[in-house]
N, C-alpha and C positions, 0 to 999 in steps of 0.2 A: 261365412265372412273371411275373407283372406286378411292374413295378417302379414305386415312385411318385417317384423321382429323375430330375431331367431330364436327359437325356443330355449328357455334358460334353464342351466342344468346346477343341480348342486350334487357332489361328488364326494363320496365318503369313502374312507380307505383307499384313498385314490392312487397310492404307489406312485410312481414316476408318471402316470397318466395315461396308461394305453388305452382305457376304455374311453375315456373322456376323447382321447385323438381320435377314435375311430367315429363317435359323434359328431366331432366338429369337421371331420370330412365330409359329412352329411349333411351341416348347415346348422349345426347348433352352437352354444357357446356357455362355458362353465363360469357362474359368476361367483361360485364360492365352492371351496374345497377343503378337506381336512386329511391329515395322515400324521402318524407319529414317528415315521422316520427321518431323520434331519436330511440325508442326503437325498432320499425320495423327493422331500420338499423341494431341495435345490434345484432338481432335475426338473421338477413339475414348473417351476417358477422362472427357470431359465428358458421353457419352451411356450409355456403359456402366458407369462407376463407375472410380475411382481404383485402382490398383494390380494391375489385369488386365494392360494392356498394357505389355512392355517394350520401350524405345526403344533401339535400336541395330542393331549388324551381325549377322544372321544368321549368317552364315560364322564369327564369334567365339564363338558359343554352342554347347554340346555338351549335347545333350540326354540324351547316355548317362551323365554325370557330373554335371550340375546338378541338385542336389535340390531347387531351387526349383520346378522345371517338374512339374507333378501329371500324374498319369495322366489318360486321357481315353477317350471312347468313339469320337471321330471327329476328325479333323484335317481342316481345311479351309484354301485360301486360294489366290490368284491369283499365282503365283509371274511375276516380272516378265516382259513380254511385249514390249518395245519390239523385241526381236531377230527376233521371230517376226512382225511386223506387215506386212499387204498395203500398208500406205501407203507405208512406205517401204522401203529395201532391206533383204531378209532374210539376216542371216548366220546366222541360228538357232543351232546348237550353237556354232558356232565365235565368237559375238559374247560381248562381255564380260559381257553378263547372260544369256547364254542356258543356262549350266551352273549357273543358281543354284536349277535346279528339284532339283539334286543336294541341297541343304540342306533341302528337302522330303522329300526319299528318307530322308535321316538322322533326321528326326524319326519318319516312318512305321517304319523300322526299329526306332527305340530304343523307341518307344510302343507298337508293334503295335496300332492300333484297330481295332476292327470295320469301319469304314470310312473311308476318306478322298475326299476331292473338291478335285480340283485345276483351278482355272481359267485359260482363256488364249485368246488372240486366233484367229481364224480363220485365220491365217496360217500358225499351227503344224502346220497339216495339210498343208502344202505346202513347209515349210521344209527346205531340203537335199535337195530331190528327194524329199520323203516320208521322209527317214532320221530326221529328228528324233523324229517322233511315232512312228516305230517304235521307236528307241531307248529313248524315254520309256515306252513300255508294257512292253517288255523288261526296263528296270530295276525298274520298279513291280512286275511279276510276279514277278521273281527274289527279293523279300523273303520270308523266312520268317515264319510258316509257310504261305505263298502265299496271293497275292491274285488275284481274276479282276477284269481290268481293262476297262472299258467307256465308251469315249470317245462323244461325241455334239455335233454342231453344235446349239446352240439358236439361235433367233430369240426373243428376250426379248419381243418383240411379241405372241407367242403364248402367253405365260403373262401378260399383263395388265399389262405395263409399256407406256407410252405412247410407246415409241423402237423404231424398227426397230435392232435390236442385235444382231449374230451374234457368239457366243463358244461357243467348245469348253469342255465340262464333262468332265474324267474322273474317273468314279467307279470305285474300288477297292474291294471286298468281300472280307473275309478269307474264304478259303475253308473254314474249320472253323465257319463261323456256319451253312452252308446256306443262306443267305439268298439268293434267285434274284431279284436286283435286275432291274428293267428302267425306263428311263426313262419318266417320266410323259409321257401324252399332252398335247399344247396344250389349253389351257383357253380361249383368244381366238380371234377370227379366222376364216376359212373352215374350219380344222380343228378349231376348238373350239366349246362351248357358248354362249359370249359373245361379242358384237362387240368388235373391238380397243377398247382405252381410246385416245382420241385426244389430239393435242396441245392442240386447243382446252379439252376437258374438264380436261387437265392443269393448264394455267397459268390457269384461269380465277380471278379473284381473288387472283391471286398478289401483286399489289402491295399486298395490306392485310396480307402477313405482315412484322412490323419486323426480322427478322433475315436477314442475308445477302441483302438486296435493294438493293444499292447500283446505281445506273444508271452506267453509263461516260458519261465524255466523249466525245462524237461530234462531228466535224467537219462543217461544213454542207456540204462536198462529198459527204462520205459518206452523209448524210441525202438530199441530191438524187440520188444514185446508186441507193440503195436504193428510190426512188420507181419507178425503173425497171425494178425486178425484182418481178414479180408474186408473188401467194402460192404457195409450193411452189417458187419459181424460185431460180437463182444467177448467177452472173456472166454467164455463158453468155446468159441474156435479153436483157443490153444489147447494143445493135447495134453491130458494130465500127468502122462508121464515127462514133460518137458520142463527143463530147470526154471522157466521162466512163467510156469502156470500158476493162477492166480485163484482164489476164491472169490466169488462174488453173492451178494443176497439178493440183487436186483439186477435186471438187463440192462439198467444205465451202465453197468461198470464195462468201462473201456469200450463204450459203443460207440463204433465208426459211422460216419454218414454213407447213406446210400444215395448218389448222384440223383439218380433218375427217378426218384420220388421224395414225397415230404419226408422230413426227418423225424425220428422219435421225438417224444416230448422234451424240450429243454427244462431241466431243473434250476432251482435257484441256489443251491449250497450243496454241502458235501466235499468230501475228498475221496481218497481211495479209488480214482478213476473214473470220477462221476462227472467229469467236466463237459463230456462231448467231445469227440476227435473227428480231425479232419481227415478227409480222403482226396487226393491221394497221399498228403504230407503226412508223415509220423509226429503228429503233434495235437496239441488241444485246440478247441475253436478260441479265436479271440471273441471279445466281448461284440464287438461291430458283427461277426459273423452270426453270434447268438441274437443280435438285435436285428439282423436282416431276417432270420428264420423266425422271428417273432413278427415280421411285417413292419418294423419299425423304419421311416425314413433315413436317410443318412445324414440329414442336417438335426435329428433329433440326438443332443449331445447329452450324454448322462454324467452327473456328477458323484466325485467320490473316490474312493479305491478300486482297484479292480474288483476286490470281494464284493465290496459295496454295489458296484455297477452290475456284478453277475448277478446279485442277488435281487436288484430292482429289474432287472431283464426277464429272470425266469419267474418271477412274481407277477409279472404283468399280464394283462389280458391283451391278446394281439390285435391291434387296433383294425386291419382288415376282416379280421373274424366279426366283428359286430357290425360293421358297415351296412349289410343288407338287413339288419335288424333295425339301425337307426333310421334307414329310408323307410323301411316298412311302416314307421310309427309318425312320419310326417304330416300324413293328412290327419291326424288327431289334433294337431296344432294349426292346420289352416281351417277345417271345419268342412274341407271337402271329402266328405264320406257320408254312406248310408247309416243313419242311426238305427241301432239294433234293440233290442229288448235284452239287455245283459240283466235283469232281474230274473227273467226266465232261464237264462243261460247258467247263472249261479246258482238257481235252486236246480238244475241238471247236476252240476258240480257237486252240490252238496248232499245228492243222493247215490251217488258213486260209491262203491267200497275203495277202499285203499289200494286196493290192488288196481283196480279199473281207472283211479286215480293217476297212479303212479306209472300205468301202461302209455299215457299221454307223456311221459317222460323218455322213451325211447329214442334214440336218434334219430333226427331227421335226415 
């Protein structure tokens, strides 16, 4: 039976709304959202409308009893990922933020959506000697009436984002729907139909946009340092014997764009040359250029200070990166699909070893 209504989203750990935007572009509608960060909530409201996002601590919200939280067709969100990041030490489920995924679990258990999508960093797959992802899958699958959970490591450049950005997307489909979900194939790059969207294409004419385009003050020493770094290079391009040589721990330090390919991963915060740098101009990227590299449209206006906006952009899911996923799930809400025996498929998944299960998470 076809439905004319847009599938309804509950959005958790929403940030500024990148994940929501990817789904909205495919025909969905967010009816309730939550985040803890004030300016992220302001940004979300300015684009998606007032009265949707609730600012506050998700651990203090009870989805079982709070009647203001509507029913939904799907739940999506990126539970905090710092404790699973591969850049820093990985405390995983033992970290202060690692167990916030349990709030996601509570919402899924309370609302029983047909599908949920949880996003996290690549490091989730190896945290706690792979015990973190194993426990998370087990917990999600234990929610009644039963979900079949499929994690996958995506590189969003393969889906039209002008940025090499790897993230895990965990998709859980309610077994009684009979919807035999498979992750969408890449659309761009060597595995797709279209070429990569390049950094040069993405930032072209970005300076013409009046919003979130402030240029950072940059020291003359830094300008001279950047002149020693070629297109696509980083701090390692500076000769060690040069008086402007700097030490760096990670490849982000003084990383300059390479215009004919997607950019490297945009990060949310940090000093010491981690801002991401333009080519050919010897300067840091503006927030609008970062937003372009994250595939946000130019009418998406971010609220807060320059640092607040950088954080929102760097923490966001790139909207274009999940558009193919959003489209692939649409038949679930129209009923226009062949009903499969997911009980059998779930049993097959349960019989797999952990290694076999995690092999499903290799980048598509």
